[in-house]
Every structure is written in structure tokens, then in C-alpha cells.
C-alpha positions, 0 to 999 in steps of 0.5 A, a space after each residue: 634183444 641180444 639173443 639174436 647176437 648169441 643166436 647168430 654167433 652160435 649159427 655162424 661161429 662156434 662150429 668154426 671155432 670148435 673145429 679149429 680148437 680141436 688141434 690143441 690139447 686142452 683147447 677143445 674142453 675150453 670151446 665146448 664151455 663157451 658153447 655151453 655158456 652161450 646157450 644157457 644164456 641164451 635161455 635167459 635171453 628168451 625169456 627176457 624177450 618174452 617178459 619185454 613184451 608185458 613190462 618195462 625191462 629194469 635198467 639192471 635187466 638192460 645192462 646185463 642184457 648189453 653185457 651179454 651182447 658185447 660179449 657175443 661181439 667180442 667172441 666174434 671178434 677174436 675168432 676174426 682177428 685170429 683168421 686175419 692172423 692166420 691169412 697175414 702168414 699165408 702170403 705166397 701160398 694157396 689163399 683160398 680154404 675149406 676147411 680151417 683145419 687145413 690152415 692150422 696144419 700149416 700155421 700151427 708153428 707160426 703162432 703160440 698155442 697159448 696166445 689163443 687159448 689165453 683169449 678163450 679162457 678170458 672169454 669162458 671166464 667173463 661169460 661164467 662171470 656174467 651168467 652167475 651174475 644173471 642168476 644172482 640178480 634173479 634172472 634165471 627166470 625172467 618171465 618172474 622177473 627180478 626180485 626187486 621189480 615184481 611190482 611192475 609186473 602188471 600188463 594191460 593189454 592196449 588192443 582191448 580198448 579196440 572192441 569199444 570204440 564208438 561208431 561216431 569215433 570210426 572213421 574211413 571203414 566205410 567200404 570195407 565195412 560194406 564188403 565184409 557185410 555183403 560176404 557174411 549176408 549174401 553170398 553162397 550158402 556154403 561155409 566161407 572163411 573170411 581173413 581180415 589181413 593188416 599191420 598191427 593198429 591198422 584197425 582190423 579188430 575195430 572194424 570186425 567188431 562194427 560189422 559183428 554188431 551191425 544189425 543186419 549181421 546179427 539178425 541174418 545168423 542163429 548164433 554167433 561168437 566172438 573169440 579173441 585168440 592172441 599169442 597164447 592161447 589154450 584150445 579146450 579153454 577156447 572151444 568152451 568159450 564158443 560153446 558158451 557163447 553160441 548157447 547164449 546167443 540162442 538164449 539156452 543154458 550151456 551143458 555143464 559136462 563141457 567144463 570136464 570135457 577134453 578137446 576132441 569132445 568139445 569139438 564133437 560137441 560144438 559140431 553137433 550143436 551148430 550142425 542146422 544152424 546158420 553161425 558166425 564166429 570171430 577169431 580176432 588176432 590169430 598169430 599161428 597157422 595151426 589154430 585153424 588146422 585145429 578148430 576147423 573141424 569144430 565148424 560143420 560145412 552145413 550149407 546154411 550160409 555160416 561165416 568164420 572171420 579171422 583177423 591177423 597180422 600175417 597172411 600166412 596165416 590166413 587160410 588160402 583161397 588155394 585151399 578152397 574157392 570158399 576162403 578169402 583174404 581181404 587186405 586191410 588198407 591204410 587210411 587215405 590222407 583224406 580220411 586220415 586227416 578227417 580222423 586226426 581233426 575229429 580227435 584233436 579238435 572234438 570241441 570245434 566240431 572237427 574243424 581244423 584252424 587254418 594256422 594248423 593245417 600244414 603242420 596237420 598234414 606233416 603229423 598225419 603223413 608220418 602216421 602212414 595211414 595208421 589209425 592207432 597212430 593217428 588216435 594216439 598222437 591226435 588224443 595227445 594234441 588235444 590235451 595241450 594248448 593250441 600253440 604252433 609251437 608245442 605242435 612243431 616240438 612234437 612233430 620234430 621229436 616224434 621218435 623220442 616221444 613214441 618211446 617216453 610219452 606214456 599217451 603214444 607208448 601204446 603204439 610201440 607196444 602194439 607194433 612191437 608185438 610182431 616184432 616179439 613173435 618173429 624168430 631170432 634170424 628174422 629179428 635181425 633182418 627185420 632190424 636191418 631196414 633201420 639201416 635205410 632212411 625214412 621212406 626209402 624203398 629198398 631193392 629186394 635183390 640188394 637186401 637179400 645179399 646184404 642179409 647173407 653178408 651179415 650172416 643172418 641167413 641160416 643155410 638149408 640143404 638143397 636150397 640156395 642161401 638167396 632162395 631161403 633169404 627170400 623166404 625170409 623177406 616173404 615171411 616179413 611181408 606176409 607178417 605185414 612188417 614189410 610192405 611191397 613198394 614194387 613187384 614187376 610184370 611177373 609178380 615178383 617183388 622188386 623193392 620194399 619198405 617199412 611203415 614209418 611208425 615200424 621204422 620208429 620201432 626199429 630205431 628204438 631198438 638200434 642197440 639189438 643190432 648195433 647199428 647207428 645212423 650217423 653223418 660224414 661230418 663225424 667220420 674221424 670217430 666212427 671207430 668202435 661206435 657201432 657194429 654197423 654204420 649207415 652214413 646219411 645226409 641230414 642226420 641230427 643224432 648225437 654221435 654216441 659209442 653203443 659198442 666197443 666192438 670193431 665196425 663190420 658194416 658200412 653203408 653210405 645213402 644219399 651223401 653229396 660229397 665222400 672225403 678221400 680221407 674217408 676212403 682211406 681211413 675205412 680201408 686201412 683201419 676197419 680190419 674186420 669189415 665184412 660189408 661196404 655198401 657205396 651204391 650211388 655215393 660220390 666216389 671215382 676210385 677205391 683204394 688198393 688198401 681194399 685188399 686188407 679186408 680179408 673178411 669183406 663179403 659184399 663190396 657194392 660200387 653200383 651207380 658210382 664213378 669208379 672205373 678202375 678196381 686195383 688189383 688187390 682186389 684178388 686178395 679178397 678170398 671171403 667176397 660174396 658180392 661184387 656189385 659194379 652195376 652202372 659204374 664206370 669200370 669197363 674191364 675187370 682185373 685178372 685177379 677176379 679169378 681168385 675169388 673163389 667164394 664169389 656168388 654175385 658179380 654184376 658189371 656193366 655201364 649205361 649210356 642214356 644219350 645213345 638210342 636203344 642198341 646192343 651197345 646201350 649198356 656196355 658189357 665189362 671185359 674180363 680175362 679168361 679164368 672166369 671158370 674158376 668162380 664155381 660158387 657164381 650165381 649171377 653173372 652179368 653183363 660181360 664180353 665173351 668175344 673168344 672161344 675160350 671163354 665161353 668154353 669156361 662158362 660151361 664150368 659155372 653149374 651153379 649159375 642162376 642168371 647169365 647175360 653176355 654181350 659180343 657173342 659172335 656168330 661162329 661161337 654160337 654152337 660153343 655157347 650152346 653147348 655151355 648153356 646145356 651144362 647150366 642146369 641150374 639156369 633161371 634167366 639168360 640175356 645174350 647180346 650179339 655184337 651188333 644188331 645186325 650180327 646173327 645169333 647161332 643158337 640152333 643146335 641146342 637140344 636140351 635148354 636149361 630145364 629151369 629157364 624163366 626168362 630169355 632175351 635174345 638180342 641179335 639177327 635170327 634166321 629162324 626162330 629157335 626151336 628149343 624156346 617151345 621146350 620151356 614150359 616154365 618161361 615167364 618171359 620172352 623177349 627178341 630184340 633186332 631178331 627180324 624174324 619173317 614168320 609170326 613168332 606168336 603162333 609158337 609163343 601162344 604155346 607156352 603156358 606160363 608166359 606172362 611178359 612178352 617183348 618183340 623190338 625190331 623182332 619181326 618183320 612180317 606186316 601182321 601179328 595175330 593174337 589168336 583165341 585161347 592163346 596167352 592165358 597168363 600173358 600181363 605185358 606185351 611190348 610190340 616195339 619198333 616194328 616197322 613193317 606191321 600194318 595190321 593187329 588181330 586180337 580174337 575174342 578169348 585171347 589175352 585174358 590177364 593182359 594189363 599192359 600193352 605198347 606199341 610203336 614206333 610202327 608207321 604202317 599201323 593206321 589204326 588201333 584194332 577194334 578188337 581191343 575191347 576184347 582185353 577186359 583186363 587191360 589197364 595201361 596202354 602206351 604208344 611210342 612216336 606213332 603218325 599224328 594222323 594215328 594219335 588224333 584218331 584216338 583223341 577226345 572231342 572228334 577223334 574217330 577211334 576214341 571209342 575204341 580206347 575211352 574205357 581203358 584206364 591209362 592211355 598214353 603217348 611217348 616221344 623221344 626227347 634225347 637217347 632213351 628218354 621220353 616225354 609222355 602225355 596222357 589222352 586229351 592233353 592240351 600240350 599233346 594237341 599242340 604239338 600234333 598240330 603244329 
């Protein structure tokens, strides 16, 4: 709804506007009126959101909501236009300001008071008219609906049907069903709580209902109850219902006094009744954490083998196994393609025994893949197709128009309604963050760090005292993931989310609400007509939507995704005309320059040129005093202009190139040159990869006290001590990567006595004459790497004492002949890379060592003649990868005659990689005929 636009405006702009206007006589009251009107209207919008869950809004309501949204955008424009006006009159003066009061003290003579006063008065008048119009139409309490719309207030919850699905209609739940039944009737006598978690429409209720009604389960328990909780519940009523059901299950009459009991008495009554019974209670559709925290006291821990089962869309709501070993969370997976097709065929071709005619197989696959394993969507779309004639053209038409059908076809609207419930439950700032996924193409995996920076630039992230905006935004993403609205596409070796996506059906819900965030997906061919199309433009390939304006506000965001060509005229037009632009993401765009007019975009907060061919930044970049993110990763920029030191709000500065044609070395990812003055960038959180080839520049780094991630290159031995001194000042540093000037240059890092206490990742790339003693103090470190370090003594003796280490790399990092993983060491290590250890001839792994190791990479190590027989101790090992090992070594591991095949035959994946060029490799599986041919040729 427009609530997001209004709430974000109040959050980000109203305090600023009030502060500015305080200098002008007569203006302060008008600004206060704007805030009051907006907050009043905001309460209407919350009511409208609640009503939207139950009925479709009338056109009158939609028009009113759109007017509110547009007015919020207009206020935003007025404020930013005014700030831009001030900035233009400050040429030659100090360009950064912390408090806009100072700006007004300087500019008060340059702009007549009545100009801003007039605009504020116009806004006030417009808001008053909108509010009065809403009251006149009966919107003051939208939960009741407009007076002329009450006949539409009946809403039937489409989820109820899940309770009555016949067994024959259920497909793909065999394994989850058996798992849940096992948990219910077997296992410990302690009271157990089992939470089934998953996206709406995944079949949680259907699955649990089949388990609940299973004869084995029914006869195992003395009594049982099924309670549907949902978003609005009354605890006393639910407790009464549980009491009635458990009494009924034992064929007893419930005591009438419970009808007048209060919550505390009801809890006592229920607890007393269940104390000697083995019970099972289902709480279906939980939405809030507080529910279990209140109700759990009614269920005694009576060691009778009792069970509680919860279904929820949110992992945060599920009682955590961190709280009790008898709490289990079962994440229900989507249907496999095979099972999804089986369900689809059963629904569509009921009269044909579920057999799909060959002519429909390809299109059936395409439709089912769009459903992403979601039974709700498969059943709904299959049900619709079952009513249509079996004509290929009709199916094609549905497949091509599925987005619009989901909004308008009565057979499919339940999909949107059920999925939208999770959206309606979000707070306004998370609604905006969730809708932002609609800016990206279908099936697009979004880099989590990129997404977080975009959210910050858009103003979606609320500041919290003592927490960085990045950490707040990460918590937003975690919430969306735990609520099953966002899927993790990839997480790294230490469990951090690296990329994410949304389910295709949820994306359709987002696109149906594109006006709420005022975003539009468009193609580049329409770029001459972009102005005032939408606040946010996502320019993509193969977009067939018609170009229509959804706002009169100026464009603030442009994302370019997957284009083959970007006309130079588009760049010139964008930088010259979009004066209020805040976000420009050109990642991967086919562009090779940025016009000097970029300096005109005073409000720009985010500029990404990652993976572009841009070589030079114009000096005008120094005018972007509000810039927070400058992403030059894998661009061709080799030197940053000196003007960069004026960007005092910069939080993220990343710049390096990649040369995949050379083998891994200190020059594999060349850093950028940077001038002195970096110490002025006091807001920097992340800085990499920069050359630090002079003493003065290194001293300046010590001024960057907010740094969380630092990566430097070209560190000379003689500058090691001063760099250690700078590091000791970076108390917030979490990630550090240091490159020497070459693989042979010594890193002089022994002098640091107090390393940054929050360090989690350390990589040292250069010769080490001695193992740095300060590394043993890093109790929180999870990732350590030594590259070209050529250590003489086995570093594992020290590293095994680091309690949280999860990822370890030695790349030419050790010159000894033996490495010994001792028993009881490396309790949390998940990934080990032993690369380019030319002298290694023996690898020893004790029993009890590396209990969680999942990935082991080895080679090239020409002296290593065999895989250690003790590798069978690594019970968690999933991936064993060898790089360019001797032919005899590789042949010994092959099936059909390999002497050491027995050592690796139980490891799920064993691969052999060979270099093709630079750092490009070709991989082979164990026993691959092509590999055997290569070895024997």
C-alpha cells in the first residue's frame, strides 16, 4: 500500500524538513501540519492494508490511495529540489554539511522565504483535501469499508480447503509424512515440539493434517486437539477450544465452568487435565513468537511422550532447538519436478488416469517449472486447465499470460491471496524491502551484499543506535528469509548468506503491487520516454510490458540488468536530466565511460560500475557529497581521482580488476592506485583493494576507525610496522586481506601486539619468516589463509587451537613435508584447501580430528603419493577435489582396479581438476572415461 511511501517519508524527510523550516518565521507550524496530516492519513492506510487482506479494494479506494502515494512523492521531490537549489549556490564553499541549519544560515539571503513557504502551504492544502475526501467517502475506518461497498465484505479463507484434501489427491509428501510420524510415535518420552516451516502454499497444513489423522498416530495418543491459530486469535478462546477437544477425544463432557474462566485459570485447568496423559496438539498457522511463549505453560512436561506440532511460515516463530534439545524444526521442501508433474497430471488429466498426452508434455514442464514446486500453484493452475479444452493453443495462451491471469482469473486468485498474507504481515519497512525484489528478473539470484546496499541507498533501513545500517539491513534480510518470503540461493563455507531470490509465484505477487513501490520494468528501446514513468526503473532485456506512466514524480533509481547494448545517448540523458537520482546500478552493463555530468547528481547515494568496461572516473565524481556506495569491482578503473577524498559520506569503496589469463599470484587481481587523503573518508565501512606503496598513505589508514573490511596490496617489508600500528586502531575491523608487492616480498607483521578484536577473516599473501603470534589471539576468527607464506614449521599446531575456525587455506603457505591434523583439533572446520604445497609428501589425520569437515582440496603436490588411509575418519566429508596431481596418484583412486579406490568410494563427490589457461580449470568426476583417456594418453 501507500503506507510504505508515507512511512518512509516520515522516517527520512519530515525531521529534516522541520529542522530546516525552523529558521523561517511562520513556516514551522505549516511543516508540523504536514507531519500531522501524513500521520493521520497513515492510520487510514493501515486500515486499508488490513481490509485488503479480506476484500478487493473498490476503485474509489484505489484512487484515493494512489493520490496519497503521489503526494508523498511530491513532498519528497520538493524537499530534494530545495536542497539541490541550496547546493548549487554553494560553489567554491565547503561542500559537506552535517546539519542543514548551517546551510540555511549561509543561503538565507539567496532564496526568498516565500518560495519554500508557498510550496509547503500548497502541500498542506493538498493533504487536507485528500484527508477530507477520504473521510467524505467513508474511509476513516476502512476496516468497515466504504459505505457503498459493504456488500463485498464477505471473505472466505482459501486455506480452509487444506484440511479436507483426500489422501488420493496428496502427492510428494511420503517422505515428510513418514518423518513426522516417526517423530510423533517414536523417540524420547520428553515432551517434544516439532515445527513445520515453509512458504505459504507449500502444503504444511495438508501434510500435518494427514499425519494427524493417520491411524498409527490416532491410536498412539490418549487425546489430541487441532487448533488453527492464524494472525488474529484470542488466547482464552483457543484455550477453551483445546480443553473441549481433548475432553471430546476421551469421550468426556468438558466442564461448563471453563466458559467463564480467564486465561490463567484455563491454563491451570488444561495443565492439570493433561498431566497424566500422552497428548498431541497441533497449532496450525502461527504468525507470532509470543503465542508459544504464552501457551507452552498449559502443556506439562510429563515424560509420557507427548507432542506439540506447529505449522508456520516463519522460522523465527518456530521454537528453536537452541532453547531445548526436544524442539525440532522441519523445513518442508518444495516438490521435486517429478512429483510436481505427477500432481499436475493427476489434476489436469483426471479422466485419463493422470496420463499426459505427448503433445502436452513440453508445455506441462514449462508451466510446472513456473510453479517452483509449490503445490498450491500446481493444483490451482492444473484445476483451471482441467476445465479447458485440451487444445495446445489455449495452454500456450495461459502460459504466456500467467501473470495477468493470477490477478484476474477467479480460479487462480487464491494463489495470490494466500501468498499475500505473508506480505500483509510485514512491517512497512520490510514491505518495501520485499517489493524491491521485483526490480530483478525472474529466477535472478541477487548478491545479498548488493541488495543490502541498495536498500540503504533507497532509505528503507532505519537507523538503530550502536548498530551499523548494514547490520540492520542484514537483519531485515534474515527476517524475510525466516518468514519464507526469500530463498537462500547460496551460502558460503561459514554459513553466511551470499545470494538470494524469491519464488516465481511470490515474484508475481510483487509485480502485481509494483505501483506501491513505484517501480517499472522496461526495455532500453523506450529510454527517450523514461522521465516520470516511475520512481524506480529496472531496464531489462526481453521485457514486453507496455510503457505507461505510474507516477508524476521524478525518477530516483535506475538498474540495468542483462542488456547487450546501452546507447551513449541514454547515459548522457540520464546524467543530464535525472537531477534527483539517488541510485544508479550499472553492474554488468556494456558501458565503457561515465559522462562528467555525473557530478550534477547531488543526491546520488549509490553508483555501481561493477563488471563494466569503464576505465576512468571523471573528476566531477568529487561533487557527489551524498555518495555512500562506489562499486568499481572488476571494472577497468586502475586509479581513483584525488577528488575522491571529498566524499565524506562514502561507506563502501571497492575497486580492482581481474586478469584470468594469468595464474594465481599477487597480481591476479590488480589493486587501484589511490592518492593521499583517504583518511578523510571517516564513514568508510569497506575498502578494497587499494595499493599502499607509501608510508603516508598507510598512516592515514589508521584514521578509518569504522572499517569493517580492508584489503590492501603492494605492502613493502619496510612499511609492515607502521601498518601494524594502523591496524591496532581499527577496533571494528572484521575482515583483513594483505598482499605483499610480490610472492617473494616478506610481510613484516610481527609487531602487532593487539590485533583488532572482532577479526573474523584473515588472509596473508606474501612471505612470512615466522608465524605471526597475534593470530593465536583471534578467538572469533572463522577464516584464515596463508598464500605464498612458505612457512617452515607446521602451522596446524597453532591453528587447531582457534575455537571457531571454519575455513582454512594454505596456498604455497607451507614448505614442510608433513601436515598433521591431530585428534580433537579443528572442531568446527568445514573447508580446507591445501594448494600448491610442492614439498608435502605425507598427510596425517587422527581419529577425532575435523569432525565437521565437508570439503577438502589438495594439489598440486607432486610428492604426495597416496591419500591417507585415515581419510575414512572424516565422516562429514562431501567433496574431495584434487588439482593437477600425478597420473599415478589419480589412477590409484579410480574404480575398476585402483588400489586406493576403497579409501574414497564412500565420499559423495570426488573430482580432479586440470588447468586449461590462467585460473580456468576443467573438472572430471571419479571414473570419468574422458579422465581415464587423458591419464593414459
